N, C-alpha and C positions, 0 to 999 in steps of 0.2 A: 504494498500501499504505499503510496505517494503521500510527502509531507505535505500538510494544509495550514496556511496562515489563519489564525484565529486572532480575534481581538478580545482582551479582558473589559467587557463594557464598563465595569466596576471601577475600572483605573482609567479609563479614555477620559480625556478633558476637550473632546471636539475640536481641537485643531484644525482638523482637515489636511494635515500635511500629506497623509496616505491616500487620501483620496484626491488630492491636487496631483500628487505623484504617480499614482496607479489606479486610474481612474476605471481600469477593465476589471479591476479586482476587488477594490474598496467603494464604498457609498455611506452616506448617512441612513441610520436606521430610523424607524419612526421614534424613538426616544431621543435622537439626537446626537447619539453615539456611532462612530463607524463602526461598520460590520464588513466581513468578508463575503459578497453574494458571489464570487465566481473565482475561486481559487485557481482554475484553469486559464484565467485571463492574462497572466505573465507568467513568465519562467521564474524559478526559484531565486535565480541569481538577482532579478530585478526587483522582486518583492522584499529578497532581504536587503539590497542597496538601497532602494527607494522608499521602503516604508519602515521596516523592522529597525534598521541602522539609525534612521532618522526621527523616530518617534521619541518625543520628549519625555514621555512619562514610562518607555519601555513596555506599552500594555499589547503589543502585536508579539507573537511566538506562533512558533511551529507547533503542530500536535499531528501525530501518526495515527 
């Protein structure tokens, strides 16, 4: 099974960096927090570099 990005919405501050950087993977949920809606929308490398590594509160992680 491949890795999937996961957003801890309890930690998310709704800054939008992941959504701006990787809009094919992340969006705002109805509660205003980021969510991963298409884990196959970008490569693992792009998700790591453009979302996980830049998240100011480190709320995006991989799960298998």
